[in-house]
C-alpha positions as CSV (number, residue, x, y, z in Angstrom):
1,D,-29.5,11.9,-41.4
2,E,-26.6,9.7,-42.5
3,G,-24.6,12.6,-43.9
4,R,-24.7,14.5,-40.6
5,I,-23.7,11.4,-38.7
6,S,-20.8,10.8,-41.0
7,E,-19.8,14.4,-40.7
8,A,-19.9,14.1,-36.9
9,I,-17.8,11.0,-36.8
10,A,-15.2,12.6,-39.1
11,T,-15.0,15.8,-37.1
12,A,-14.7,13.8,-33.8
13,E,-12.0,11.6,-35.3
14,Q,-10.1,14.5,-36.5
15,A,-10.3,16.0,-33.1
16,L,-8.8,12.8,-31.7
17,K,-5.9,13.0,-34.2
18,I,-5.1,16.4,-32.7
19,A,-5.7,15.4,-29.0
20,S,-6.2,11.7,-28.4
21,A,-7.5,12.3,-24.9
22,N,-10.3,14.7,-26.0
23,Y,-13.1,13.8,-23.7
24,S,-15.7,15.5,-25.8
25,A,-14.6,13.8,-29.1
26,H,-14.8,10.4,-27.3
27,R,-18.2,11.3,-25.9
28,V,-19.5,12.2,-29.3
29,L,-18.2,9.0,-30.9
30,G,-19.4,6.9,-28.0
31,M,-22.9,8.3,-28.3
32,I,-23.1,7.9,-32.0
33,Y,-21.8,4.3,-31.9
34,A,-24.1,3.6,-28.9
35,Q,-27.1,4.8,-31.1
36,M,-25.9,2.6,-33.9
37,A,-25.5,-0.4,-31.6
38,T,-28.9,-0.2,-30.0
39,N,-31.0,1.0,-33.0
40,P,-30.6,-1.0,-36.2
41,P,-30.5,0.9,-39.5
42,G,-34.0,1.6,-40.8
43,G,-35.5,1.7,-37.3
44,R,-36.9,-1.2,-35.4
45,R,-39.0,-2.3,-38.3
46,G,-36.2,-1.9,-40.9
47,G,-34.8,-5.3,-40.2
48,G,-31.2,-4.1,-40.5
49,A,-28.5,-5.3,-38.1
50,P,-26.2,-2.8,-36.4
51,P,-22.6,-2.7,-37.5
52,A,-20.5,-5.4,-35.8
53,D,-18.1,-2.9,-34.4
54,A,-20.7,-0.5,-33.1
55,M,-21.0,-1.9,-29.6
56,P,-17.2,-2.2,-28.9
57,N,-16.6,1.2,-30.4
58,A,-19.3,2.7,-28.3
59,I,-18.0,1.1,-25.1
60,S,-14.3,2.1,-25.9
61,H,-15.1,5.7,-26.6
62,L,-17.5,6.1,-23.7
63,E,-14.9,4.7,-21.3
64,Q,-12.4,7.2,-22.6
65,S,-14.9,10.1,-22.3
66,I,-15.2,9.8,-18.6
67,E,-12.9,12.0,-16.7
68,N,-11.0,10.7,-13.6
69,P,-12.4,11.2,-11.1
70,P,-15.8,11.3,-12.8
71,T,-17.6,14.6,-13.0
72,F,-21.3,15.4,-13.0
73,G,-20.9,16.1,-16.7
74,D,-20.0,12.4,-17.2
75,F,-23.4,11.3,-15.9
76,T,-25.0,10.7,-19.4
77,S,-21.9,8.9,-20.6
78,R,-21.8,6.7,-17.6
79,A,-25.5,5.9,-17.8
80,V,-25.3,4.9,-21.5
81,L,-22.1,3.0,-20.8
82,T,-23.7,1.0,-18.1
83,R,-26.7,0.1,-20.4
84,L,-24.1,-1.1,-23.0
85,Y,-22.2,-3.1,-20.4
86,V,-25.4,-4.9,-19.4
87,A,-26.4,-5.4,-23.1
88,S,-23.1,-6.9,-23.9
89,G,-22.8,-9.1,-20.8
90,K,-20.1,-7.1,-19.1
91,F,-22.1,-7.2,-15.8
92,D,-19.1,-6.7,-13.4
93,K,-18.3,-3.4,-15.1
94,A,-21.9,-2.3,-14.9
95,I,-22.0,-3.2,-11.2
96,A,-18.8,-1.1,-10.6
97,I,-20.6,2.1,-11.9
98,L,-24.3,1.7,-11.2
99,P,-24.5,2.2,-7.5
100,D,-22.9,5.7,-7.7
101,L,-25.4,6.7,-10.5
102,I,-28.3,5.5,-8.4
103,K,-27.1,7.3,-5.3
104,I,-27.1,10.6,-7.3
105,G,-30.7,10.0,-8.4
106,W,-30.7,7.8,-11.6
107,Q,-33.7,5.6,-10.8
108,D,-33.4,3.7,-14.1
109,G,-30.2,2.3,-12.8
110,A,-31.7,0.2,-10.1
111,P,-33.3,-2.3,-12.5
112,L,-30.1,-2.4,-14.6
113,L,-28.0,-3.0,-11.5
114,M,-30.3,-5.9,-10.5
115,E,-30.1,-7.3,-14.0
116,A,-26.2,-7.1,-13.8
117,Y,-26.2,-8.8,-10.4
118,A,-28.5,-11.6,-11.8
119,G,-26.4,-11.9,-14.9
120,V,-23.3,-12.8,-12.8
121,G,-25.4,-15.1,-10.5
122,R,-25.2,-12.7,-7.5
123,T,-28.9,-11.8,-7.1
124,S,-28.7,-12.2,-3.3
125,E,-25.9,-9.6,-3.3
126,G,-28.0,-7.2,-5.3
127,I,-30.9,-7.7,-3.0
128,K,-28.7,-6.9,-0.1
129,W,-27.5,-3.7,-1.8
130,L,-31.2,-2.7,-2.3
131,E,-32.2,-3.6,1.2
132,E,-29.4,-1.3,2.6
133,S,-30.0,1.5,0.1
134,A,-33.8,1.6,0.0
135,P,-34.4,3.2,3.5
136,D,-32.3,6.2,2.2
137,N,-33.9,6.1,-1.3
138,P,-37.5,4.9,-1.0
139,E,-37.9,4.8,-4.8
140,L,-35.8,1.6,-4.7
141,Y,-38.5,-0.4,-2.9
142,G,-40.3,-1.2,-6.2
143,T,-37.2,-2.8,-7.6
144,L,-36.6,-4.6,-4.4
145,G,-40.1,-6.0,-4.6
146,D,-39.4,-7.2,-8.1
147,F,-36.3,-9.1,-7.0
148,Y,-37.9,-10.5,-4.0
149,A,-40.6,-11.9,-6.3
150,R,-37.9,-13.4,-8.6
151,E,-36.5,-15.2,-5.6
152,R,-40.1,-16.3,-4.6
153,R,-39.9,-14.4,-1.4
154,W,-43.5,-13.4,-1.5
155,A,-44.0,-11.9,1.9
156,D,-40.8,-9.8,1.5
157,S,-42.0,-8.8,-2.0
158,A,-45.4,-7.6,-0.6
159,N,-43.7,-5.7,2.2
160,A,-41.4,-3.9,-0.3
161,Y,-44.3,-3.0,-2.5
162,E,-46.1,-1.6,0.5
163,H,-43.1,0.7,1.1
164,A,-43.1,1.6,-2.6
165,L,-46.7,2.5,-2.4
166,E,-46.2,4.7,0.7
167,N,-43.6,6.6,-1.4
168,A,-45.8,6.8,-4.6
169,P,-49.4,6.4,-3.4
170,R,-50.9,7.1,-6.8
171,S,-48.8,4.5,-8.6
172,F,-51.1,2.1,-10.5
173,D,-48.2,-0.4,-10.9
174,Y,-47.7,-0.8,-7.1
175,R,-51.5,-1.0,-6.4
176,V,-51.8,-4.0,-8.7
177,Y,-49.0,-5.9,-7.2
């Protein structure tokens, strides 16, 4: 509801006036602006455009919400931040964060990482990262198979999907590849 969102924004902004480095207030604002940036007003069918400042505000506040060094509590903020980096073409920033998120178990990060590498024209570097990481994290083999296929490396792609299927034998997606 619009009123509650406005109230949350006002409360977080007031908290920042008191303590400008308040991680929680930045996290609240970052998440609200991220929601605004990725979901237009009125929903997907509503046809509205997100506010022009939503994406930069989301990124700025989420960057300020991450403690240094990052803590486990920063996981969601970092995950949302990397999605925003990729969506806004800030691929190098996403590449700097995503490997650590993937290593601690965020499987949704692997396709984002490959998208970021592809976005800066470094697909082969991304594939190398996956090749080195997949033996320790077999869930990455599906993403590796996808990226081998993008590079038309069909035999490597089939091999990666075989490894993915060994890890997830009931996966319909891997069976049809």
